[in-house]
C-alpha positions as CSV (number, residue, x, y, z in Angstrom):
1,M,129.0,105.0,107.6
2,N,127.0,107.5,105.1
3,I,125.8,105.1,102.0
4,E,123.3,109.1,101.2
5,E,125.7,109.3,98.0
6,N,126.1,105.9,96.3
7,H,123.3,103.4,97.5
8,K,120.7,101.8,95.0
9,Y,116.9,102.3,97.5
10,L,113.9,101.2,96.2
11,P,112.3,103.4,93.3
12,W,110.0,105.1,95.6
13,K,108.7,108.3,93.2
14,R,107.9,111.3,95.8
15,Y,104.6,113.6,95.4
16,E,105.6,116.5,93.1
17,R,103.5,119.0,95.2
18,N,104.7,117.7,98.9
19,P,104.2,118.5,101.5
20,L,101.0,116.6,101.3
21,I,100.0,117.7,104.5
22,P,101.9,121.4,105.6
23,I,101.5,123.2,108.2
24,V,98.7,125.8,108.2
25,A,99.5,129.6,110.6
26,Q,97.8,130.4,113.0
27,T,95.7,126.8,113.4
28,W,96.3,124.0,115.5
29,K,98.6,122.7,113.2
30,H,101.2,126.2,113.0
31,A,104.9,124.7,113.1
32,W,104.1,121.1,112.9
33,T,102.3,118.5,111.1
34,A,104.1,114.9,111.9
35,N,103.4,111.3,112.9
36,P,100.8,110.0,110.5
37,D,98.6,107.0,110.3
38,I,95.9,105.4,107.7
39,I,93.5,102.2,108.7
40,L,90.8,101.7,107.0
41,V,87.5,101.4,108.5
42,S,84.7,100.2,106.3
43,D,84.3,102.6,103.0
44,T,86.6,105.7,104.2
45,Y,90.3,105.5,105.0
46,Y,90.9,107.6,107.9
47,L,94.3,109.6,108.4
48,Y,95.5,110.2,111.6
49,Y,98.1,112.7,112.7
50,R,100.0,115.5,114.9
51,G,99.6,119.3,114.7
52,Q,101.7,121.6,116.9
53,G,99.9,124.9,117.7
54,T,100.6,128.6,118.4
55,D,101.1,127.6,121.7
56,G,104.2,125.4,121.1
57,K,101.7,122.3,122.1
58,D,100.7,119.4,120.2
59,R,97.1,117.3,119.0
60,I,95.8,115.1,117.1
61,G,93.7,115.8,114.1
62,V,92.3,113.8,111.1
63,M,91.3,113.8,107.6
64,T,89.3,110.8,105.7
65,I,88.6,109.3,102.1
66,K,86.1,107.1,100.8
67,K,87.5,104.3,99.6
68,D,85.9,104.4,96.0
69,D,87.3,108.0,95.7
70,F,91.0,106.8,97.4
71,N,94.3,108.3,95.3
72,G,96.3,108.8,97.9
73,I,96.6,112.6,97.7
74,N,93.0,114.0,98.7
75,F,91.6,114.2,102.4
76,N,89.4,115.5,103.5
77,D,90.5,117.8,106.9
78,Y,88.4,116.9,109.3
79,S,86.5,120.8,110.2
80,N,86.6,120.1,113.7
81,N,90.0,119.2,114.4
82,P,91.8,118.4,116.7
83,I,90.1,115.7,118.1
84,I,92.2,115.2,120.9
85,D,92.9,117.3,123.1
86,V,96.2,117.7,125.4
87,G,95.7,117.0,128.9
88,Q,95.1,118.5,132.5
89,P,98.0,120.5,134.1
90,G,100.1,117.8,135.9
91,T,98.7,114.6,134.1
92,F,101.5,112.4,131.6
93,D,99.9,114.5,128.1
94,S,99.3,118.3,129.3
95,Q,102.3,119.1,126.9
96,Y,102.2,116.7,123.9
97,V,99.5,114.5,122.3
98,L,101.1,112.5,118.9
99,D,102.4,109.4,117.9
100,P,98.9,107.6,116.6
101,A,98.6,104.5,116.5
102,V,95.1,103.1,115.6
103,V,93.1,99.2,115.2
104,E,89.9,98.8,115.1
105,F,88.6,95.9,117.0
106,D,85.0,94.9,118.5
107,G,83.1,98.2,116.4
108,Q,85.8,100.5,118.0
109,L,89.0,102.5,117.1
110,F,91.5,102.0,119.4
111,M,94.1,105.0,119.3
112,Y,97.6,104.5,120.9
113,Y,99.6,107.7,121.4
114,S,102.8,109.2,123.4
115,G,102.0,111.7,126.3
116,I,104.6,113.9,127.5
117,S,104.2,116.0,130.1
118,S,104.6,120.1,130.8
119,T,107.7,119.4,133.7
120,L,111.0,119.0,131.9
121,Q,113.1,118.9,134.5
122,E,114.2,115.8,137.1
123,G,111.4,113.8,138.5
124,R,108.8,115.0,135.8
125,I,106.4,112.1,134.8
126,P,107.7,109.7,132.0
127,D,107.2,109.5,128.6
128,S,103.9,107.3,128.6
129,I,102.0,105.6,126.2
130,G,98.1,106.8,126.5
131,L,94.8,104.9,125.0
132,A,91.9,106.7,123.7
133,I,88.6,104.9,121.6
134,S,86.3,106.4,119.4
135,R,82.9,104.6,118.1
136,D,82.7,107.2,115.1
137,G,86.8,107.8,114.5
138,Y,86.2,111.1,115.2
139,N,85.2,111.5,119.1
140,F,87.6,110.1,121.0
141,T,87.3,108.7,124.9
142,K,90.7,109.0,127.2
143,Y,91.0,105.8,129.1
144,E,90.1,106.9,132.5
145,T,93.3,104.8,133.4
146,N,96.0,106.2,131.4
147,P,98.9,105.8,130.8
148,L,99.4,102.4,130.2
149,F,102.5,102.1,130.7
150,S,106.0,104.1,130.1
151,G,107.7,104.5,126.5
152,R,106.8,106.2,122.7
153,A,105.9,106.0,119.8
154,P,103.6,102.8,119.2
155,E,102.3,101.0,116.7
156,V,99.7,97.7,116.8
157,V,98.8,94.9,114.8
158,L,95.6,93.0,115.8
159,K,96.8,89.1,115.7
160,D,94.9,85.5,116.6
161,G,92.2,88.4,118.4
162,K,95.4,89.3,120.8
163,F,96.8,93.4,120.4
164,Y,100.5,93.4,119.2
165,M,102.6,97.0,120.1
166,L,105.3,97.1,119.5
167,Y,107.3,100.3,121.2
168,Q,109.8,103.0,121.4
169,K,112.1,102.4,125.3
170,N,114.0,104.7,126.6
171,K,117.3,104.7,127.9
172,S,117.6,107.6,130.2
173,K,114.4,107.5,132.8
174,G,112.0,107.3,130.2
175,Y,112.3,110.2,128.6
176,F,112.5,111.4,125.1
177,I,114.8,114.4,125.3
178,N,118.8,113.0,124.6
179,S,117.8,109.4,124.7
180,E,118.8,106.7,122.8
181,F,116.1,104.0,122.1
182,T,115.1,100.4,121.5
183,I,112.0,98.7,119.9
184,H,110.1,96.5,122.0
185,L,107.2,94.4,121.5
186,A,104.1,94.2,124.4
187,I,101.1,91.9,123.9
188,S,97.3,92.4,125.4
189,Q,94.1,90.4,125.1
190,D,92.3,93.3,126.0
191,G,93.7,95.9,124.4
192,Y,94.4,97.9,127.9
193,H,96.2,95.8,130.0
194,F,99.7,95.0,128.2
195,K,103.0,93.0,129.1
196,D,105.9,92.7,127.5
197,Y,106.8,89.7,125.2
198,C,110.2,89.4,127.0
199,E,113.4,91.6,127.7
200,D,115.1,92.6,124.4
201,P,114.2,94.6,122.1
202,V,112.2,93.2,119.0
203,I,114.5,94.0,116.2
204,E,118.3,94.5,116.7
205,L,119.9,97.4,116.3
206,G,122.9,97.7,113.4
207,K,126.6,98.0,114.9
208,T,127.8,101.4,115.5
209,N,128.0,104.2,112.6
210,E,125.9,101.3,110.7
211,W,122.6,102.7,108.7
212,D,120.8,101.2,111.4
213,A,122.2,101.7,114.1
214,H,119.8,103.9,115.5
215,I,116.2,102.6,115.2
216,V,112.9,104.8,115.3
217,T,108.8,104.6,114.8
218,P,108.3,101.3,112.9
219,R,105.1,101.0,111.2
220,I,103.5,97.6,110.3
221,F,101.4,96.3,106.9
222,F,99.8,93.3,106.8
223,E,100.1,91.5,103.5
224,D,99.4,88.1,101.7
225,G,100.5,86.3,105.6
226,I,103.9,88.2,105.8
227,Y,104.1,91.2,108.2
228,L,106.6,94.0,106.6
229,M,108.2,96.8,109.2
230,I,109.1,99.8,107.3
231,F,111.4,101.8,110.4
232,A,112.8,105.1,110.4
233,C,116.8,104.7,111.2
234,D,120.3,106.9,111.2
235,P,124.2,106.0,112.0
236,N,124.5,108.8,114.3
237,H,121.5,110.0,115.7
238,F,119.4,109.1,118.2
239,D,115.9,110.1,116.8
240,Y,117.1,112.3,113.8
241,S,116.7,109.3,111.0
242,R,118.2,109.8,107.8
243,Y,116.9,106.2,106.1
244,F,114.0,103.9,106.3
245,G,114.8,100.3,106.7
246,L,112.3,97.0,106.0
247,A,111.6,94.3,107.6
248,A,109.2,91.5,107.5
249,S,108.0,88.6,109.8
250,K,105.2,86.2,110.2
251,D,104.3,85.6,113.5
252,L,105.6,89.8,115.0
253,I,108.4,88.6,116.7
254,N,111.0,87.3,114.6
255,W,112.2,90.0,112.3
256,K,114.5,89.3,109.0
257,K,115.6,92.9,107.9
258,Y,115.9,93.5,103.5
259,P,119.9,92.6,103.2
260,G,119.7,95.0,100.4
261,N,118.3,98.2,103.1
262,P,118.3,100.7,103.6
263,I,115.2,101.4,101.1
264,Y,114.2,105.3,101.2
265,C,116.1,108.2,102.1
266,R,115.7,111.7,103.5
267,G,115.1,114.4,100.8
268,E,117.9,116.5,98.3
269,I,119.7,119.8,100.3
270,G,116.8,122.6,100.3
271,S,113.8,120.3,100.4
272,W,111.1,120.0,102.9
273,D,112.6,117.0,103.8
274,E,116.1,117.3,104.0
275,G,116.9,116.2,107.1
276,G,115.3,113.7,109.2
277,I,112.4,111.3,108.0
278,W,109.7,109.2,110.2
279,F,106.8,107.1,110.6
280,P,106.6,105.4,107.8
281,S,102.4,105.2,107.6
282,F,102.0,102.8,104.4
283,I,99.4,100.4,102.6
284,K,99.1,98.6,99.2
285,V,95.7,99.4,96.9
286,Q,96.1,97.5,93.7
287,D,99.7,97.3,92.7
288,T,100.8,100.2,94.4
289,Y,102.2,101.0,97.7
290,Y,101.1,104.9,99.3
291,M,103.7,105.9,101.7
292,W,102.7,109.1,104.4
293,Y,105.6,110.0,106.4
294,E,106.7,112.7,108.6
295,G,109.7,115.0,106.5
296,Y,111.6,117.4,108.4
297,G,113.4,120.5,106.4
298,Y,114.9,124.0,105.9
299,G,117.2,124.6,109.7
300,K,120.1,126.3,109.2
301,D,122.0,122.8,109.3
302,R,120.5,119.7,107.9
303,N,123.0,117.6,109.6
304,K,122.4,119.1,112.9
305,A,119.8,117.4,114.5
306,F,116.5,119.6,115.1
307,D,118.2,122.8,114.1
308,T,116.7,126.0,114.2
309,G,114.4,127.3,111.8
310,G,112.9,123.5,111.2
311,Y,109.8,121.7,111.3
312,S,108.1,119.0,110.1
313,Q,105.6,118.2,107.1
314,I,103.7,115.2,106.1
315,G,104.6,113.9,102.6
316,L,103.7,111.1,100.4
317,A,105.9,108.8,98.3
318,T,104.8,105.8,95.6
319,L,106.0,102.8,94.9
320,T,104.7,100.7,92.1
321,G,106.1,97.2,90.3
322,V,107.9,96.4,93.3
323,D,106.7,93.5,95.7
324,L,108.2,94.0,99.2
325,I,107.3,90.3,99.8
326,D,109.5,88.9,96.8
327,L,112.1,90.9,98.5
328,F,112.6,88.2,101.1
329,N,112.9,84.3,100.8
330,M,110.2,83.5,103.4
């Protein structure tokens, strides 16, 4: 069901100069910027994101800003980006290192990421989740026994000393090409060894052709005892989302979708995010929610997934005067 034109969305305001993190020709982000993830560590915000260079490989970089200087717009791009490179030939992350999700634990930053190998033929290494660790937010060391397990697009939250990871499972042998995803929960005591909470998805898909028939790339923010999730979704495409939906939970296991979903939509025809939108990383500062997200645009046909000529960049939207928790009876 296409509700793009007649649905009342929450009053998000797109930054007028989007994309906030555009592609830059002849650099490590020549062809793509995507997958934002923000974390506050001490007095500094770290905004991690993915770029794709002229060689067609994806790597992870970072931007920072001091908490006192934060306005959601201005960040300092790290001069030694990218900070996490692809692996050696034959490894699980030899072609793409992407989808960063960072959590602070025991004085270190644990970054979970998707790794994709360079072999696209049958029998290749399944898309998997890896781990890299840093003490300063810039210099990361990959975990020596990567990958952790098969999956994609991790999101990690610390709760009661445990790591709760939401991630995408693929139905087609663990590969991301033409695959349908479901969102699952895995839990770890130490951040290295994860076990699925159960076999079922943690958030239910909508009915066929409904706005949330396909769900991907959830991001979570904790506020006033409630976990808020914004996720990308679409009625038709497995991984080419036109909407963002909202859900809430007290335990990261049982999720309640907002009855007024979806809360956000891709951009208008001709805009930078006219095609698909993903990875809605969001925080609240004072009375404003800031949401950085990946948007795909400028393809020949915005309704055709990843159509020729298009590319992703990162933009910003803000929401003021609405308390997301108040939308739920919890």
